[in-house]
N, C-alpha and C positions, 0 to 999 in steps of 0.2 A: 645972738643966736648961738646955740650950743654947737660945737664942732665935734663930730665923731671921726676919729682917724682910723683908717682901714689899711692894713698892711697887705702887700701882695708881692709875688715874684714879678720880675720884669718881662718874662716871656709873653708872647702875644696871646697864647691860650690862657695863661693865668690872668692877664688883664681882661680878656673877654669874660671869663667867669666872675671875676671880682666886679666888673662893671655891671653885670647882670644882677648880682645881689644888691649892689648899691642902688641901682635904678629902682628895684622893687622897694627897698627901704625908703628911698626918697618919695615915692608915690604914697607910701603908708604914713610917713612922718614928714610932711612938708615944712614943719617948723624947725627941722634940724638941717645942719649943713654937714656934708660928708667930704672928707679929705682923703684921697687915696695916696698912700706912700709906697712906692715901688722899690724893691730891694733885690740884690743878687744873693743867692743862697750857696751853700757849699756844693750842692749838686749842680748848680749852674756853672760854677767856676772850674770844676774838675771834669773835663770832657774827654780826656785821653785814657780813662780807666773805667772798667766795667763797674756798675753800681755795686754789685755784690762783692767787689774787691776792696772798696774804699774803707770798710771797717768802721763806718760811722752811721749811727741811727739818725732819723729825722733829717735826711740829706736836703730835702727841699722845704723844710718847715722850721728848722731850728732858729733861723734868723727872724722868723715872722711870729712875733707875739702880739697878736692883735685881737680883733673882735669878730664875733658871730658863730653860728652853730651848723645847722644842716638844712639843706634844701632838697626839693624833689629830685629823684634819681633819674639820670639819663640812662641810655642803654649800657648795661655793665659788660657787654660782650666785647671780644676782640675782633678786629677787622684786618683783612689782608689787603694791602695795596700792592698792585703788580707793576713791574716795569712796563713802560708803554708797549714793548714788543710782545708782552705776555698778557695783555688785556684780553679778557674773555676766558682765561684759564682759571683753574682752581689749584689748590695745593696738590690735590690728587693727580691732576693732569700736567703739572710742571715736569719738564724733562729730568731724567736721572741726573743726580749730583747738582741740581740747581741750588744756589745759595740763597737762604732766606735770612734776613736781618731781624734781630730782636734784642732788646736790652734786658730781657726778663728770663731768669732761670726757669720760672714757672712755665712760661710759654714753650721754651726750648725743650724742657723735659717731656711735656705732654705731647708736643708735636713730633719729636723724634720717635716717640713710641708709636704714634699713629701714622706717620709718613716717613718710614725708614729710607726711602729713596732720596730724601732731601738732606742738605747740609745746612746747619744753623750757625750763624756767626753774629757776634755782638756788634751792635750799631748804637752810637750815642748821639746826643744833641737834641734840641727841641724839635717839634714837629716839622717846622720849616726846613731845618738842617737835614733831618733824616729823609724827607721827601726829595730834597735836592740831591743828596747822595744817591738815592735810588735812581733818579732820572738821569743823572749826569755821569756817574762813575762806571757804569757797566759792570759793577761788582756784584750787585744783588739782583736776583730775579723777582723778589718780592720782599716786603717788610711787614711786620705785624705791629699794629698800633691799637690803642683803645678806641673803640667806635665812638665813645662819648667825646673824646678830644677832637676827632675829625668832624663830628656833628657841630660842636660848639664853634669850630673855626669856619664852618660853612663849606667844608670840603667833602660833603657826602658823595660827590661825583667821583672821587678817587677810590671809593670802597669797591673792591672787586669780589669780596667774599666775607660774610659774617660767619664766624666760627661758632658752631653750636656746642652745648655743654659736653656732648659725647666726643667732640674733637679737642676742645680746650676749655676747661673751666676757668673762670676769671679770678682776678685778685680780690682780696678782701676789701670791701668798700669801693670797688671800681665803679665809676659812673656817678657816685653820690658826691654832692658838693658839701664839704665840711668847712665850717667857719669857726675859728678858734677865738675864745674869749678868756681873759684872765678870770680866775675863779672868784676874785673879790668884786668884780664889776657886775653886781646884781642888776643894776639898771640896764646895762647892755644886754644881759641875758634876757631881761624882760622885753627889750627892744626887738631882739631878733627871734624871740620865741614863736612869732607868727609865721616864720619861714619853715617850721618843722613840717615834714610830711611823715605822719605816724607809721605808715607801712614801711617806708624806706628806713626810718630810724630803727624799727624793730629788726628788720633784716640785717642792718649793719651791726647792731648790738650782737646778734647771734654770730655773725661772721667774725667780728673782732674778738669775741670771747673764745671762739674756736682757735684762732691764730695765737692769741695770748697764752692759752692753756698748752698749746703745742710748743710754745717758746719759738715760734717761727719768725721769719723775717725775709728780707730780700736776698739773704745768702743761702736760702734753701727753697726748693720748689714746693710751695703750698698753694692750693687753689680751692675755690668754693663755688657753689651755685645755690641760690635761695629762691623760694617762690612762696607766695601767700595765696591760699585758695580755700574757700569755705571754712574760714576760721582756723585753718591749719597752716603753720609755718613749717615749710620743708627746707632742710639744710643738708646739702651734699658737700662733703669735704674730702680732699685727697692730698697725699704726699707722694713724692717721687724721688728717685735717685737722679743725679745730674744728667745722666744719659737716657733717662726714661725707662731703663730696662727693668728696674724694680719699682713697685708702687702699689698703693692700696687706696681705696676710697669706699666710703659708706654713706648712707642716707638715713637721717632720723627726722622725726616730725614731732610737733607739739601743738596743743590747742592754745591759741593766743587770741585774745580779744583786741581787735584793732579799733581804737576809739575814733569818734568823729574828729574832724580837723582841730577843733578848739575845745575839746573836752578837757575839763580841769584835771591836772595831773597831781603828783605828790607834792606836799608842802615842803618836805625836807630836801628836795632837789637831789636825789641820789645820783652819783656819778658812776655809771656802769661802763667799764672799758673806755673811760675818758669822755663819755657822752652825757650831757645834761639836757633833760627834756621835761619841761614843766607841764606840757599839754598831753603827756602820755602817762597813764596810770602806772604806778610802781609795779603792780602785779604783772602787767604785760611785759615790762622791761626785764623783770627778774626771770620770767618764763623764757624770754628770748636768750638771756645770758646763760641760763641753765641748759638750754638746748645746745648752745655752742660748746659749753664745757663737757656735756655728756658725749657729744660726738667726738671731741678731741680725746677724751678718756677711752672711748671705745677703740679708736685707732692706736693709741699708745699701748693699750692692752694687747693688741694684735701684732705689735712689733714695729710701729711707726717710729719709735725713738731711735732704733738702730739705723733705719733708713735716713733719718734726718741727721744723725751724728756723722754718718759716713759722708753725706752730702756736704756738711759743713767742713769736715776735714779735707775733702778733695778740693773744695772751693778755696780754702785757705792755702792749700799747698800750691795751687796754680796762681 
């Protein structure tokens, strides 16, 4: 029996997500055996430094060179988890000078702009650690986490508020499960191709193209929101200064054909922004990529580069 080795981080959330993908593949391919290899990544080992300060890309994936591509997307939105004494509150109704924890410059920049009466402070660790810090240390009134992570851990009951796009747009690719495959492993690409969700994939291509053209990353506040409706892909993207005082966002749309789940895709397997999808036509993928690039170009032409440059310089200085 052939063995397919799947790499994953050791965190509980990473294992839940990996196990769900492997369970799906086992049901589809009963003749294969799957072996899960758990590893600690750079991001797991450095817990006393903000992610944006570490100066390393691929903090949680560099050590994981394994198999698989993309699955259907969970909620991409951010969620607020409140300290037990503030259950029933919202960010709007938290007391003046309440401290809110987040490891994301993107979240802090947008929320400082929207809720100037709050203070935002970095908090690190996996979901279990951050929730424990919230509940036990009396330091934070609330923390911001990805709704998808809480859902996958089965902790929906801790969600006190879901942030809408007007309050806080989400990170590129947030909520989507990405599975990485070595480019030469064509048989593995074939194996996991059935997991593609075409709409999720096209939205993520647009989001990733937007971020890449901006030359953004975790050291600068960049956020997006995408939606597919009536054959139109809508992409909203924004950039902000670290304190949220300066910022800009725009929305663009493009007509994109979303194929049926298993419609034949391109034979030459183009890799757009690191994504390979054989069951999605090349024209649709290129249209999504073009949308992301066009929106990034629009923001750059309006002065986004200076905002991003200042944000990088200030982040490096601190």
